[in-house]
Structures are given as structure tokens and as C-alpha cells.
N, C-alpha and C positions, 0 to 999 in steps of 0.2 A: 503493498499498498504505497504510493508516497503521495506527502506534507502538501497539503494548495500553499502558493507563494503567500508571499508578507510584501505587502509592497505601501509604504508611511503611510503604518496603522490602518493600512486596509488588509481582508484576506483574500485572495482571488481565487472562484470556484467555478471551475467549466466543467460544461456536460454537452455528450455525444448525443446528439438526434436522431431520430432514424432512421431520416436524412444522409446522413453525416456530416451533417455540418455542428460544426461549433455553437453552446454560447458559454456566456459568461457573464458568473455574479459578484456584487462585489461585496465582502462582511467589515461593517465598520469596527472598529477594536476600539472598547475606551466608552468612552461618554456619545451615550444610542441616541440621533438623533437627526429628521432622514434631511438627506442632503438634497436630490435631486427628488423633481415627477415620475421618477422612477420607482424613483425605488418604493420596496414591493412592503416592506414593515423597515423601521427604527432602525435597523440597524440596516439588513440584507436592498442592496440597487443591484438594478437587473442591467448588466450594458444592453447600450443598444444598439440591435444587428444582430443576424449570422456569419457566421465566418469556417474556411475549408482546413482551418484546424486548429489543432484548437494552440497552439505557437502569439497564431495570431490576435488569437480568443484572449490571449493575455495579455499582448500589448496593447489590445483595443481596449483592455480593463485601466496599467497603464495609463495611455494617454486618460482615458476619461475623467482618471483619477485627479493628474494635472488636470487639467479643466477645472475642477470645482475643489484644488486646493488653490486653481492662481485664483480664483471668480471671488472666492470668502477671501483672501488675501487682499485681490481691492476693493474687496464690498465695505474691511474692518478704516 
């Protein structure tokens, strides 16, 4: 069993669909607060899109996290 990667206080989970495409989800570690309109719960956010590989899903999740971090810093 492999461990899901942690990136900037977020755990990145990937799921392979029956179609063969991949989805990404982000779990916020620490303080529980919905970060986007894509939030499934206070801690879990679905990364928009479907990806050809697990690596693409992870990279997209990291970009998504970077964008959210940047937006929250801009609002501060």
C-alpha cells in the first residue's frame, strides 16, 4: 500500500475511474475550512477535471493548491 503524497499541508488522493481516467481530491490537514466551491466537505476538495494518468492528477492537485494558497495570500 502506498502512502498518498502531502503537499503544503494537504494530502492528495487519486482515484482511477472505470474509464481509465484519474480524479484528484485534496484533504486539508489541520484547520478544517472549506477552501473553494469544489469542496466536498470542510476538509475535502475535488480537483476539477479528469486526467490521463495518476501523475497528471497529482500535478494538477499541486497546481490547484498553489492557486488557492496564492489567492488566500492576496486576500490577506
